[in-house]
N, C-alpha and C positions, 0 to 999 in steps of 0.2 A: 463615129467614133464607138458606138454602142458593137456595131460585126467588129471593127478592128481588136476591143478589148475581148469579145466573145471569144477571138482566135488566140488570142494569145492566153487565155485562159485553157484550153483544152489541147489547145497543139503540145505544149511541152510536157503533159503527161506522158510522152512516149518517147522524149529526150535520150537520146543515149548521153554516159560519163563521157564516152571519148566520142567526140562528133566525126573524129575524122575516120573512124570504122567503119567498114562499108558493110558489115553483118547487119542483120535487122535488126531492130531492140530488142532482146532477153534471149535470141538464139544461141551466142557465146556464154555457156553457162559460168565461164569464168571473168566475164567482167561484169561489174554494177550498170545496175540501169537507173537512170535516171527519172522519176516522175512527180508530178504537182506543178504547181507554180510557185512562182515570188516567196512569199517569207515560207511558204507550206511545200516547199521542195523536199524531196527524198529523194535517195538511192538504194536502191534493192538489194541487200546484202549477199552476195553467190555463197553458194552453200550454207547457208545460216540453218542449224539444228538440222543439216543431216545426221542419222545415225550410222554408227560404226558396219563396217562388213554390207553397204548399202541397203542397209536394212528397212523396209516400209514403215512409218509411224503408226501406222494402223489408220482404218478409216475417221476421219474427221467430220464429226457432224456435232460440233459442242464451241464452247467458248474458249478465252486467253484472258489471263488474269496476273497482274504483275504483283509481286511482295514488296510494300512501300519498304519494309527495311532492309532486303537484303537486294532488291532488284531481278530478282527469280522469276521466271516465266513459268508458269503453269500452262499447260495444253489438255485439254479436254479430248478420250479418243472414244470409239467405243471398238477401241481392240480389249482384250483380258488385262493388257499392263494397267488399264486405270489412266491417269493421270501424268503426261510426258512432265519431268520438270527440267528447264535449262538456264545456265547461267547468262548473264548478257553478251557474254562473246559466243555463244550458240554452243556452249558447249551440254551434252546430255548428263544429268544428275539421275541416280536412282527415281525411280516409278515411282509412285505413291499411289493408295488407294483403290487396289483391284477391285474390290469391292462398288466402287465408284465408278465403273465403267459405262459408260453411256450418259456421264453429262449433257445436259443439251446448251447447259448456259450455267455459267458461275459470278459469283461475286465475290470482293473479297474485302478484309476490311481490318482493322487494329480494336481486341476488346480486351480489357485490363490489361495493356501492353501486351498480348498474345495475337498474333497473326491466325486467321481461321479464313477459311473457306467457303463459302453457302454453293450449292450446286442443286441443279433442278434434273434430276438422272430420270430420263423418258425413256431408257432401255437399258438392256445390261442383267445381269442378277435378280439385282432387287427393282424394279421398273417404278416408275411414279412415286418418288420419294423425291422431298427433299432434304438434304444433309447438309451437314455444319460438320467441319473437320478441321483437325489442324493440320500444318502445312507437313505431317509425319504419316498422314491419311489417317489418323484415328476418328472416330465418329464420335462427335461431341452429343449432337442434337438428331432426331427424326421424327420426321412429318409426315408421315402417310393418310392415307385414308381411313386403316383405322385410327391412328391416332386423333386427327380432324376430325373424323365423324361425318354424318351425310349433312353436304354443302348443297348450292343452289348450282346446277349445269352438271352435278358430277364430278368425278377424278378421275379424268382421262385426259389425255395430249399435252402434258405436262413438258412448258417450254421456256419459261425464265422466272428468276427467282432475284430481287433486292432486297435491301436492308437498308431502313430509315435510322437515322441518329439515333433514338432510342430505342434501338435493336428491333423494334417491329419488322416483320418478314412480310413480305410482298411476293405473289406467284403468280402464272399466267396459266393459263389453259389453252393456249393458241393454238393447239391442236384438235381442242373440243369443242366447251362450250363458249370459248373465249373470255370465260368468266375469271376476273381478277381474285385472288382472296389474300385477306389482311389476317396476319397470327401476331400476339405477342412473341417477346423475347422469349420463352418458353415453349411454343409452337401451338400456344390456345387459340384456337379461330374465334378473328373478332367481328368480321364483316365479310360481304361478298357483295361486287358491282362490276360495272361491265356489263359486258355479254355480244349478242351477235347482233351486226347488222352496219350500215353505213350511215347512220346519222349519229348526233352531238352523244357521245356517252358510251360508243358499241365501239366494234372493232371487226373487220372481217376474218383476222390473221392477228392476236395480241401476240407476236413472237419473239419478240423481246426487249426489256425495259432496264431503265436506270435510274436511279436519284439522283435528279438533276436540281443544283444549289446556287445558279447562277440569276435566279432572280427573287431572292429572299430568302423566304419560306420555303423549306424542301419541297418536292414537288415531283410524280412519277413522270418518266419519259417514256414512253408507249410507244414501240415497231408495230403499226398496223400495215402488216408486210401486204397483204392483198390488196387494200386500198392505197398502199403504195405513198404512205405518210406516216409522220411523227405526229402524237398528240400528247395533251399533258393531263392530267388527273393530280388532284391536292392528295395528301397525305389519308385523307378520309374518304376519297373515292368520289368526288364531286366532279363532273366535269371542268376542265377550263379553258381547252380549246384545241384547234390545229397549231403546227410548230411548223411545219414544213408539207411540201407536197411534192409530186410530180418524182418522186423517187423511183427506183430500179428496185421495188420490193426489198426494201429495209429488212435487215433481220436482226441487226447490233448495235448498242452505241456505245461508244467511249467520249467521256468530255474531259477536256484540260484547260483549263482557264474559262475563257467564254465561246470557246468552241466546240464542236462535236462531230466525230468521227463518226459516219455510217457504213457499215459493212453493207451493199446491196448483194442480193442475190445472184443479178443479172450481171455479174463479171467488171464490178467498177467498187472501189473503195471513195463517198463523198466527205470533204469538210465543209459544215457548214457554221458559217456565224452566228451569234448571237440570237438572230432573228428569225434564223432560219433558212437563212439564204446561200445559196452555193457560193464557195470561194477558190475551193480546188478539187481537183476530178485528180484520183490516183490509180492508176495499173488496169485504164479502163481497154477493154479486149474490143477490135475490133470484128474478133469472130464469134458473129453471132450465133453459130453452129456449136459453142462452148459456155455461152452462157447459161447458167445453171445447169449444169451438167455432173453430173457425179461420176460415173465412171470412165475419166478421160486420162489414160496413161501419164506415167510422170515422164515420159519422151515426148508428149505432144503438148506439155506445158510449159510455158517461158517466163523468166525468170523476171519479174517485176510486173508483170501482165495476168491478171487476175480469171479465172473460172468462175467461180462461186462463191464471192466472200460468204463466209457465216457468223465468226468471231472475229473479234478482235481487241484492241487495247492499248492506249497510248502506256507511256511508260512516265516518269517524271520529267524527263528533257524532251519530250515531245518525239520521241521514235515510235515509231505503230508496229505491233505484233498483229499479223492477219493468219488467219485459217481459214481457208478454200473446206466447201462443201466436198471431198475428197473420198476417193474407194482406195487408193493406197495411202492418203493422207498428204495434207500439203501444209506449214507455216512459212511463211513469207517475214524477215526483219526489214522494216523500213526506216534507214535512220535520215533522221532529220539533218539539212544539210543549214 
């Protein structure tokens, strides 16, 4: 019985929308591809987010966020145009914030009736800073080593950012010391916690994070990428515990209701329930040679099959937008069925 359930969970992840079609999943770039299972079934939308004249969207090593008011999708890139903006139907709007080229992660929220985006800028013209911008790209707040002062573990390898309900800002040095820093809403440094290691309260790559409100008091859900797990801290930096294990190098998380979607660098997106158990696998790539690889040409990638998921976000309707870590750039819309 358990084996049957496991097969039912895994096999539908590569099912074609048109089962009478002999073409392998994703090979026909004009045919939608189904992935997932049961309640968490999706359809990869052909050609979503492509730019005019076949232009590349630029190297993608960042995140995806959704404007709660307009539904517009913001995709960070390492290209000079900065952040790409799309309508839900995939039409590209003018890009914003070229100074914010190199946002490795983003968080979005409403403040005083205005939508703002927080970005962790790892590279680009002004690396290693947290920026708060509006949806036109105007910079509203900046936190850098110069403004933060000397912090434990140094200010290097900035990978993640999220914001608490009271406006407190959290960031992670996931490519550096593994410390997490907390600031108030004005950018004043409040405390540092975490650090490098595999024990309680430590991480081996605190790569991504999100605010988790599913358990009463809000807490931080952190991707401990190289330990292949998700962990919880409270908003004072105290260790709560391990939420999920045996993941394929988790990079980013997005929460919708009681479930969490995890972008796994090793070529898969996993949906977890509130207990951290997997309930669906999306876009699982059978070709291990493509797992976590950056320079894969566009003509070698298949619709609905991932190579290196790095950023992702649910919209309010349960659709998922997934960004692969990729040299030419790739973002996929998974329409919830």
